[in-house]
N, C-alpha and C positions, 0 to 999 in steps of 0.2 A: 529705576529711572525716576527722576523728579518730574512730576507732571505739572502742567500749567493750566489753570482755569482762566478763560478769557470771557468777559461779559460786559455789556453796557450797564452803567449804573445811572438810573434816571432820578432816584430819590436820594439826594445827597444827605438827607437826615440819617441815612444808614451809616454815614461817615462821621466818626467821632474825631474831630480835629485835634482835640487836646491829648487824648490817649493814643492817637494814631492807630485806630482800629476801624474796621468795617464789619458791621453785623449784616451779612447778606442773607435776607429772609426769602425763602421760596418753598412753598408747600406743594409744588407740582410733582405728583407722584412719579410720573414717567422720568423726570429729570433726576430724581434721586436714584433711580435704577440705572439710567443710561449715562449720566454725567457725574453728578456729585458722588455717587457710590464708588467711582474709580479713584477718588482723591484720598490722601492720607494726611495726617498732621505733618507740617513742614513742607508740603507741596506749595507751589507758587500760585498767586492769584493776581490777575490784571483786570482792574475795573476801569472802564472807559467812560469818563465824564465828557462834558461838551468840549472842553478845551484842554483837558489834562488827563493823565493816567494816574490811578492810585494802585501802586504796586506793593504787594506784601506777601506774607506767608500764612497758610492755613494753620490755625492754632487750636480750634475746637469745633466739634460737630454737635448739633442738636438734630439728630436724624429725622428727616421728613419735614423739617421746619427751617433751620438756619445753619450758617457757617460763620464762625468768628475768624477774622483775619487780622493779624497783628503786624507791627513794625512797618506801617504804611509809609511809603515814600511818594511824594507828589512829583510828577514829571510833566513838564509843559509839552503836550503832544495831542493833536486831534486824532479822531478815529481814522481819517484818511491818511494822516501822516504815519500812524501805526502800521498801515499797510505798505509803507515805503521804508520800513526798517529791515535791514538785511537779516538780522537775527530771528525775526519772526517767520521768515521764509513764506511770504504771502501767497506764493504759488500753491502752497499746500493747504491753504484755507479756501474752502469752496465758496462760491459766490454768496450762497445763503448765509454761511457762517461769517462772511464779511459784514453782515448786518449786526453781528455780535450778540445774538442770543447766546445763552450760556453753552460753552463747549470746551472740550479738552484739546489742547493743541496736539497734533499727531506726532510730534517729536519733542525731545528735550530742548528747552529754550535756555540759552545763556542769559539769565536775567540781568546780571551785572553789565554785560556788554550791551544789552538792549537799552538799559537806562543811560549808559554812557553815550551811546549813539544818539538817543533822543535828546539828551541835554546839549550835545554838540551839534545838533541839527544835521546829522549825517544821514540824510534820506536818499534812497536810491532812485534812479530814473530808469525808464524802459525805452529801448531803441530798436529800430530795424535799419540795417545798413545794406547798401547795394553790393558789397563784397568785402573780402578781407583787406584789399588795398585801401578801401574807404576807411576801414577801421584803423589801419596804421596811420593814415593821414590825419585822423581825427582824435587820436588817443588823448591829446591834451584836454579835450572836452569832457572826458568821462571821469567819474569818481570811482573809487574802489567799491566793488560789488554792484555797480550798475549792471543792468540786464541787457545783453547784446544778442540780437538775432541777426545772423549774417545770411544773405542770399548767396548760395554757392555757384560754382561754375555751370551747373545744370539748370540755373535759374530757379532753384527750389530753396525753401527755407530750411536752414539747419536748426537743430535744437538750440534753445537759449543757453548762453554761457555767461560767466561772470567776468567783468573787467578786473584785472589785478595789476600790481606794479610791474609784473613780468609779462603781461599780455592776457589773452583770453584763457580762462580755465574752466573746467567742468564744475558743476555743483558737487558737493560731497555725496558719496554713494548713499548715505543715510537719507538725504533729502529726496532723491528720485524725482526730480522735476522734469516734466516733458510738456512741450506745447502740443496742442491738438492738431496743428496744421503742419507739423514737421513733414518734409518731403513733398509739399504742395507748392506750386508757384502762385503768385499773387492773383493771376487771372482765374485760376481754379478756385481760390478762396473767394473771389468776387462772385463767381457763378454760384457757389454754394450759398452765399448770403442772398443772392437774388432769388433763389428758390424758396427762401423762407417767406411765408405769407405776411407775417406781421410787419407793420411799419415802425414799431417802437424801436428805440435805440438799443434796447437790451439784446435782442436776438438778431435784428436786421442791421448789419454793419455796412450796408452798401455804401453809404456816403463816406464812412470812415475808411473803408478799403480803397475806394476811389481816391481819397486824399492821400493815402499811403502810396498808391501807384504813381500819382502825380509828383509827390515829394521825392520819391526814389529816382524817377526819371529826370527831375530837374536838379536836385542837389545831392542825391545818393544817400540821404539820411532822413529818418522820420522819428520823432520823439512823441511818445504817448503822453497825454495830459495827466492821466490818473491811473491808478491800479485797475479801476473798473474798465477803462477803455482798453488797457492792455489785456485784461482777462477776457473781455467780450470779443476782442479782435482775434486773439490767438489761442486761448485755452478753453473756451466754452464748448464742452462736448455735446451739450444739448443742441448747439447750432451745427457743429461739424460732424457729430455722430462718431461711431466707431467703425473702423474698416470692416467690411463684410456685412454691415447692417443692411437689411432690405427695406426699401421705402414702403413696400406693400405689406409688411409683416405686422399683424396685430399683436400687441403686447398685452398679456393678461396680468392683472393685479389682483391678488387674493386679499380679501378683507376678513377680519375676525370680529373685533369689536368696533372697528373704524366705521365712521359714517361718511357719506358723500353729500356735498352741498353745491348749490348754485350761488354765486356771488356776482352781483351786477354793479359795475362802476359806471353808471350811465353818463352820457355826454352832457346832459342838461345840468347835472349836479356837480360833475367833476371835469374841470377843464383839461385840455390836452396837455398843458404844462404840468398840472398836478399829476395827471395820469402817468406821464412820462417819468416824472420824479419817482413815483411809487413803483412803477414798472422796472426801472433801473435798479431798484433796491429790494426787489422781491417783497413788496408790501401790498396788501389789500386793505381798503378803508371803507368804513360804514359809519354813518352818523348815529350818535347815541339816542336820538329822538325818532329813529326809524320805527314806524308803527307796526302793529301786528298785521298779519295777513288774514283777511276774512274774519272768522269768529275765534281765531286762536287766542288763548289767554297770554301767551308769551309773545313779546314784541320781537321783531326781526333783529333789532339791536341786541336783545338778550340772547337770541339764537347765536349771533356772531360772537358776543363777548363771553357768554356763560356756557352755552350748550356745546358749541364747537370746541373741540379739544385738540391738543398737540397730537399729531399722528393722523388726524382726519384729512380727507381729500376734498377738493372742490374744483369746479371749473369756473373761470371768470370770463365775463363778457362785458361789452360796452352797449347795454341794451341788446337790440338785435342787429346793431350796425356791424359789430365785429365780435366773433367768438375768439377769445384770446389764448387762454392757457389752462392747463390742468396743473394744480399744485398740491403740495402736502404741507399742512400747517406745522410749523416748527417753533412758533413763538406765542406767548400769552398776549392778552389784550393790553395795549398801551395807548396813551394819548398820541394822536398823530404828530409826528415830528416835523412835518413840513410847515415852515413859517409859523403862522398863528392858528393853524387848523385845529390843533389840540384844544386850545382855549375856546374855540368855536363849537366844540362838541364832537369832533371827528375822532374815531378810534381806529387803530391799525393793528394788524397781525402780520408777522413775517412768515414766509413759506419757502420751500425749495421747489424748483420747477421740475415737473414730471414730463410734460409734453407740450409743445406748441401746436396750435391749430395748423392743419395741413391744407386747408382750403379757405377761401375768402368769402364765398357767398353766404348770405344770411340763412338762418334756419327758416324752413318753410312749412314745418309739420304742424300737428295739432297742438293747441296751446294747453299747457299745464302749468301749475305753479312754478315748476322748476325749469321750464323751457325759456330760452332767451327772449321770446316774444311776449312773455308775461311781464307785468310791471313789478314783480317781486325783486327784493334786494338781497336777502340772505335766507335761503330756504333749504331744508334738508330734503334730499331725495329719498322717499320711503324705500325700505329694503325690498319690499315686494315689487317695486317698480324699477329696480336697478337694471333688469334685462331690457325693459322698454327704453330706459335712458341710454343704455349701451347702443341700442339700434338707432336711436334718434340723434344722439349727441356724440358719445365717446368714440364709437367705431368710425362713423363717417368723417368726423372733424379732427380726431386726434389719433386714430389707429391704436386705441387702447380699449380694454374691456375689463370691467370690474366684475368680480364674482365673490360671493360670500362663502367662506369655508363652513362646512357642516361638521364642526368639531365640538364635542362636549367639553365642558370645563373640567369634568372629572368622570372617569369611566368606572363602572363596577361590573360585577358578573351578570348584570342584567342589561337589557338594551334600553336606550332612551336617556334623556337628560332634560334639564330645565334651564331657562334663561336665568342667569345669575341675579339680575336686578329684582326679580320677584321673590324667589325662594332661594335662600343661600344659608350655608352652614360654615361657621368658622371652626376649624378643628386643629387640634395639636395637644402636646403634653401639658400637664398642669403648670401654671405660672407663666404662660406665654402671652397673656394679655387678650384672651379671646373675649371675655366679658367687657373688658376695658374698651376694646375696639368697636363693640356693638354700639356704643354711645355715639361716636363720630359717624358711623354708617347710618344710624337711624336719623340723626339730625340732617345729614346730607340728603336723605331720601325725601324728607318733608320740606326741603328747600332752605334750611338754616345753615348759614356759613359758620364754620368754626375758625376760619383764618384770623389770626391776630388775637384770639382770645386765650386767656390762661386756662389751665385745666379746671380750676374752680368755677370760672365763668361758664365753661362748657357744661360742667356738671349741673350748675344752677339752671341753665337753659334746658337741659335734659329733664330735670325734675319738674320744671314748669310745664313742659310738653306732656309729661306723665300726668300731671294734675288735670290738664285740659283734656286728657283722654286721646290725644293724637298718637301717643306711644304707650303701649301696654307691655309690661314685663311680667313674665311668669317663669316658673321652673318646673320641669317635668320630674316626676318621681314615681316610684313603683306603685303607689296607691292612686295616682292620677287616673281619672276615669272619663269616659264619654260624657257622663252626667255633669262633671265639673267643667269640661271643655266646650261641649256643644249645648246640650240641654238635658234636664232630668226632672223627676217628680220630687217635689219637696212637701213634706207634711206641714199642715198648719195646726198648731196647737189649739184645741177648743178653748173658748173663753171660760166655760164653766165645766166642772167635772161631770162626766157622764154623757156629754155631748159627743157625737161622732167626730172622728178625725177626718178633716178634708185635706185635699191635696191640690197643689197648683204646679204649673210648669215653670221650672226655674231656668232662665237663660244662662248659659255658660260663657266663659271668657271669650271664646272665638266667635260665638254667635253674636254677642253684644257688639264686638268690634266690627264684624262684617256689616251689621245693621247700621252702625254709626258711619261706616265708610260709604254706604250706598247713597246715591244722590237723592233718592226718594224714600222717605221713611213714613211709616204708617201714622196717621192722624196729623200729618203736616198739611199745610195749605199751599196750593199753587193758585194764586189769585183768590177767587171765590170757590175753588174746587178743593175738596178734601181728598188726600191720598188714602185709599183704602187698602191697596196691596200693590206690591212691585215684585216682578220676577224678570228673568231674562227674556221672557216672551211678551208679557203684558203688564202695562201700567193701568191700574183701575182707579178712576177718580169718581167722587160723588159730587153731583151738582147741588146747588142750593135747594132745588126742588125735590131732592132726595133720590133722583134717578142716578144710575151708575153708567159710566162711560169708559169703555176699554180702548186703550191706545196700543198699537203694535210697536213694541220696542225695536225689533229688527227693522221695521219700516222707518221709524224715527231716526235710527242710527244711519241708515242708508241716506236719508234726507239730510242729516247733519253732514255726512261725508261729502255729499253732492254740493252743499252750500260752500264748504271749504274749498272744494276744487274750483268752483266758479267765482270765488272771492265775494260771496254775498254774506254780509254781516247779519248775524241773528237779529240784531236790533233793527235792521232794515226789513227783515223778513215779514214782519206783521203787516207792513204796508203793502207788500207784494201780494200777500194772501187776501187782504181786504179788497184789493183791486181785482182779485180773482184772475190775475194775469198768469195763467198756467203756461202759456207759450214762453213768457219771459223766464220763468223758472225752469221750463223744459223738463218737468218731472211728472209724468202722467199720474203716478200713484198719489200725488198730492190731492187729486180730485176727491179722493175718499174723504179727506178732512174738509175740503171746501163745500162739498155737497151737504155734509152734516153740520156745517156752521161752527166749527171749533177753531176758527182762525185766531180768536183772542187768547187761547191758552197755549197754542203750539209753541210760540217763541219762548215762553217761560219754561216749558218742558225741555226744549232744545238747550236753553242756557244751563239747566240743571245737569243734563247729560254731559255738557261740555266741561263741567267741573272736574271730570275724570282726568283731564289733560293738564291740570295745574298741580305742581308739587305741593302747594300749600294745602291741598285737600287730601294728600296721601295719608295713610295710616300705617303704623309699623307695629308688628307683634314680635317681641323678642322672647324666644324660648330658650332659657338657659338649661344646659344639661339635657338636650333634647333626646339623647340616646338612652337616658335612664328610664324613660317611660315606655310603656307598651304602645307603640305608635298605632298599630292596627286597632287596638282597643280604644285608644283616645280619639283618633280621627274617625274611625269607623268607615262608612261608605263615602265620607266627605273627602278622603285623601285624594280622590280623582279630581275633585272640584278645584283644587288649588293650582292645577296646571294652567299655564298661560292661556292656551286656546280653549280651555273649558270655563274660563271666567265669564261673568255676566257681561253682556254686550258684545261678546265675540261670536263669530259665525257658528262655532261648535259648542256654544255654551250649554252647560248641563246644570240641572237642578235636582235636588233630592227632596223627598217628602219626609220631614222629620218625624220620628216615631211617637213622640208625646204630644206635641202641639198640632201635628198633621199639617203644618205650614210648609209651603214651598221655600226652599233655601238654596241660595247660590252664593258664590264668593265673588266680590267686586274686584275689578281689575286694578284698583288703586290701593289694595292692601298688600303690604310687603311683609314677608316672614324672614326673620334672621334667627338662626339657631346657633348654639355653641355646643361643642362636643369634645370631651376630654378623651384623648386616644389611649390614655393609660387605664381608663375604666374598662373593666372586663365586659360590660354590657355592649361595648362596641362590636365584639365578635358576633353578636346576634342582631346587629343592626338590620332593621326591617328593609327588605328589598324595595318596597314601595317608597320608603323614604329616600333611599339612594337614588331612585330613578327620577324623583320629582324635585330634587334640590341640586344646586351646584355647590361645590365644596371649595373652600379657600383655606389653604394650609397656613397655620400660624406657628412657625418653628421657633425654637429658642434663638435669641439674637444677643449673644454676649456683648457685641459692640455697643448696644444701647446703654449698657451699664456705664460705659465711659462717656457717652454723649448726652444721655438724658437722666442718668441716675443722680442721686444726691452728691455723689463724689465726682461729678462730671468736671469740676474745676481741676481735679487731679487725675483726669483721664481714667477714673475707675480704680485708682491705686490707693489702698489703705495701708499706710506705712510702707512696708516692703511687699505687701500682698497685692498682686494684680488680680482683681476680682474677675474680669472677663476671662483671664487665663485659667482661673480656678474652675469656672463654670464650663468652659470648653473642654478641659481635661476630664471632668466628671462625666460629661455627656458622651465623649468619645468612648469611654469605658463602658457606660451603660449600653450604648448602641452595640458594642461588641458582645456583651454578655446577654442582652435581651433583644432590643430593637430600638429604632429612633423614636417610636411612639411612646416610649417610657422615659424619655429624657426629662430634664428639669428645666423649667422656664427661667428667664432672666429676671422676672419680677421679684424673685426671692432676694435678689441682691440690690435692687434698685433703690431701696430706702436705707441701706446700711451706711452709717456715717462713722462708726467707731468699732473697736475690737469687741466690746461687749455685745453690741448688736449682731456682729458677725457670728459670735459664739451662739447666741440665741437662735439665729437663723439655722445654724447647723443642728443644734440640739432639738429644736421644736418643729422644724419644718423638713429639712433635707434628710436627716437620719430616719425619722419615722416613715418618710416616703420610701426610702431605700429598703427599710424593713418590710414594708408592704410589697414592694416590687419583688424582693428576693425571698419572701416567705420566711423571714428570720434567719436566712442562711448567712451567718456572720463571715464565713469564708469569702463569699462573693462581695458582701458589703466591704470587707477589708480590701479586696482587689480594686474597689472603686476609690475608697478613702485613704488607704494606707494604714500602716501599723500605728501611727501616732494618735489615732482616735480610739485605740483599744487598750484595755488592760486585761491581764489574765488572773483568774481566781487562783488562790493558793492550792497547790496540788497536795492532797493528803494520801499517805500510803495505806490508810485504813481501807479494808475491803468492805464497801458499803452494800454489796449485792448479795442476794440469796443464792444458794447453790442451784444450778440448773444444768441438766445433761447437755453435753456438746458445746457448752459455752465456758470460756475461761474468764472469770470475772476480773482477773488482773489486767486483761487487755483494755478494760474500760476505766480501771481505777486511776490510771495515770494519764487519762485523756485531758488535754488542755481545754479549759472553759474560758471563752472570751466574753468580755463585757465592754459596753460603750462607756467611755470615760464621762464623768460629770464635767461638762465643758465650762459651766458657769464659774466653777471654783478653780479651773486650770490656770496656772500662772501664764502671763502673757508670753514669756519666752517659750514655754512648753507648747502653747497653742501655735505660735509662729513656726516652731519646729514641726508640728503636726502638719501644718499647711505645706511647708517645704517638702515634707515626706510625701504628701499627696502629689505634689508637682514633680517629685523625683529630683529635687535640688540638693 
């Protein structure tokens, strides 16, 4: 079946008018899995501009980045008119998809007919009629394929039908179109709408249904203005529900990586007219200048635009006047489309509706950042507070309940797992881009965007961050030791012969990086105070007079959390302390600092602690070939300290006393570790259980399709002459998996840079064949089963008996044994090499 991609296009610079192509760029990972990954070359694409459609065919993929579409035809048609084309079957397009975030149409679309209908302005209309007699009287009013809903003899609505030259007909079976109100009368529909709390036109159709009842009683006919009024009036399952649903039933929604947010579209900033427009089109909006909340480093606008991702949930309110809806984000951030709001700085995101509020009264509970009675605009609800949010907001107002799944990203034969964002390992066979992908991941962690950059620009940025020390790259090997990684004793050569050898403590890679990631470093100054030591428990400062002052880190962290909860900015905090207004801060433990007169230094300490929350202060350690080192020996007792809840600043923070320096040592929470692991390496079998338990694992399998979409032969879809390189790799890997396992397959990177036959020969001779020889321990029989006869030649068989005499063995049995050799591919004629490849592919 030919598929059709439909999406809005807001950047017309993606459209090359001269060459009639569209380069659709989108690096949203979830869309490549859920939308673009379903497409193939020659599938259709419809791009919806302001007043026209750009209709073409998919011609090329750059996986994870862009889609090239060719043979573009311009068709004069707005997005509203597109929903009035019969061939698009708008009833099959959900309301949220009618906002035209990228999606695949659920059935095959006759593109030629669609273009012809649009050019001829054959747009359908939507009607309700008082009965079949009224239809017969009014047939001349209707166009072919107009949608007709007839009220039957029982005063109930029949399912929608199509007007044709022969009368009313059913939709084709493949379309499976059904209105949600089939079998109900208009008064029942009105009652259902009256029971909906919200006054917005999207879900509360009271006025519309009243107008329908009036029109049917007076003239026997009602025509819907738009597709949206038709959909909201008759098809919206969120309004009418499903038969058998209980109003008192609480629906549970499981969360894995998704977050839940509060979004406020306050009545003072957003008029009823703008709100109704956004509401009707499933849009939420936030201004790009919306400031941070409390002492947070990230603005609420950035939370909306950058942190909130497709798939996340939110509830939306109008301040505390109305709690409106729970939605699920389906679109990326765009400039607001309503009138000139985009130019004024307003941003929008589209969503699909999950639940309307079931009651109208305002929220009366305790104020928190994420409650409707707080003045926040876009705030994430912390995971550990989701149960509280359920009890205060989601269950009483929406009859839904969120719960986080306790599911590890990878299981092993030991219990426990780690959050992927802190400690992760990319694993897979050789050549699948594990090391290559650590670059993008590391840059993302430290807040650097790679979108729109070439690979060389990304590499240059990575190198710059390496030089700055924000990213550190190392490789584990068999001789790697604790002394290299953490700390050890290093001899200092005497200046003169005969002098004794002295020793000093040498800081290792990991220790240096942890110290640089910590907000407080020894011999740094905080105002006029010198940092003497810092641990998860105590920050010790030295005053100008030489006395030492200890500050409790747990207490300071609690104070910092309190300030955020109460929306008190750190910059304002110094004034509060100087005024000694303990009641205003409402935190009794603050008296400890007030009594001792340290109000001048506390704000600076809190600011430093706050740096943990900004990605620009994150540090990344990349450990290539992490499985090749003896992890227990390299990490030693510190392996426990990398766990998320054991990091410095956490409630269960742990420290170790280092053996040589005797210093206290902990791992900061803003240090990320990314490892790579070659599954074909025999050291994987002995992978340390402690490592398995404390890292999440992300598989990097071979992806033959990338050769066609991102390799140097992408212009030819990965085909070299008559050789389909993705097919070659896929065939080899299927055979390896049968003979050994999938962990010993061959990665796509071996073929990504191939541009000619000589390079392909070199790839086989110097990379693939040696790898197979290692995999199969030189068993040419199994190598032959993978590559085929064309890559082998046989040594000349001699009749001479080469063997010595030995009892019970007949030397002649071995004398005529065939000896196989790999052909020298570099000197192989092109025709012979092509034949060898065809033999491999069994052609």
